[in-house]
C-alpha positions as CSV (number, residue, x, y, z in Angstrom):
1,M,25.4,-68.8,-99.6
2,E,29.4,-67.9,-99.0
3,Q,29.0,-66.1,-95.7
4,S,26.8,-68.6,-94.2
5,T,29.8,-71.1,-95.1
6,A,32.2,-69.0,-93.5
7,F,30.4,-68.5,-90.2
8,I,30.1,-71.8,-89.7
9,L,33.6,-72.6,-90.4
10,A,34.4,-69.7,-88.2
11,V,32.2,-70.6,-85.1
12,D,33.6,-74.3,-85.3
13,A,37.4,-73.1,-85.6
14,V,36.9,-70.8,-82.5
15,T,35.1,-73.7,-80.4
16,R,37.7,-76.2,-81.1
17,H,40.3,-73.4,-80.3
18,V,38.5,-72.8,-77.1
19,N,38.1,-76.3,-76.1
20,S,41.9,-77.2,-76.4
21,A,42.8,-75.1,-73.5
22,R,40.5,-77.4,-71.3
23,P,42.2,-79.8,-69.2
24,D,40.8,-83.0,-70.6
25,A,41.3,-81.9,-73.9
26,P,42.6,-84.8,-76.3
27,V,46.4,-84.9,-76.6
28,R,48.5,-86.1,-79.7
29,P,51.5,-87.8,-78.9
30,D,54.9,-86.3,-80.1
31,R,56.3,-87.7,-83.7
32,P,59.2,-89.8,-83.4
33,R,62.5,-87.3,-84.4
34,S,63.8,-89.0,-87.6
35,A,67.0,-90.8,-86.7
36,P,68.8,-90.3,-90.6
37,L,69.3,-86.6,-89.8
38,A,71.2,-87.1,-86.8
39,P,74.6,-87.5,-88.5
40,T,74.0,-84.3,-90.7
41,R,72.9,-82.5,-87.6
42,L,76.1,-83.2,-85.6
43,A,78.1,-82.5,-88.7
44,A,76.7,-79.1,-88.8
45,A,76.9,-78.6,-85.2
46,G,80.7,-79.6,-85.1
47,A,81.3,-77.2,-88.3
48,L,79.7,-74.4,-86.6
49,R,81.4,-74.9,-83.3
50,R,84.8,-74.7,-85.4
51,L,84.0,-71.9,-87.3
52,A,83.0,-69.8,-83.8
53,D,86.1,-70.9,-82.1
54,L,88.0,-69.5,-85.4
55,M,86.1,-66.2,-84.8
56,E,86.3,-65.6,-81.3
57,P,88.8,-63.3,-80.4
58,R,91.8,-64.3,-78.5
59,P,92.9,-62.9,-75.0
60,A,95.8,-60.5,-75.3
61,V,99.1,-61.6,-74.3
62,L,100.9,-59.1,-72.0
63,P,104.9,-58.9,-72.1
64,P,106.3,-59.8,-69.2
65,T,106.9,-57.0,-67.0
66,C,110.7,-56.3,-65.5
67,S,110.2,-55.9,-61.7
């Protein structure tokens, strides 16, 4: 009984997988992005940018040469 159930489930899964590549396959719309996380993402991006600016090596300052 267990093996026949697994076989049916496997055939169904493979059939759905193969048919999903068809041009007329059903398309699910994208979920709207959650707006409440936008300020958190912006704050995290700003903090990471400031950290990257602090860690980035500065170019060497060469002393003026006498000519």
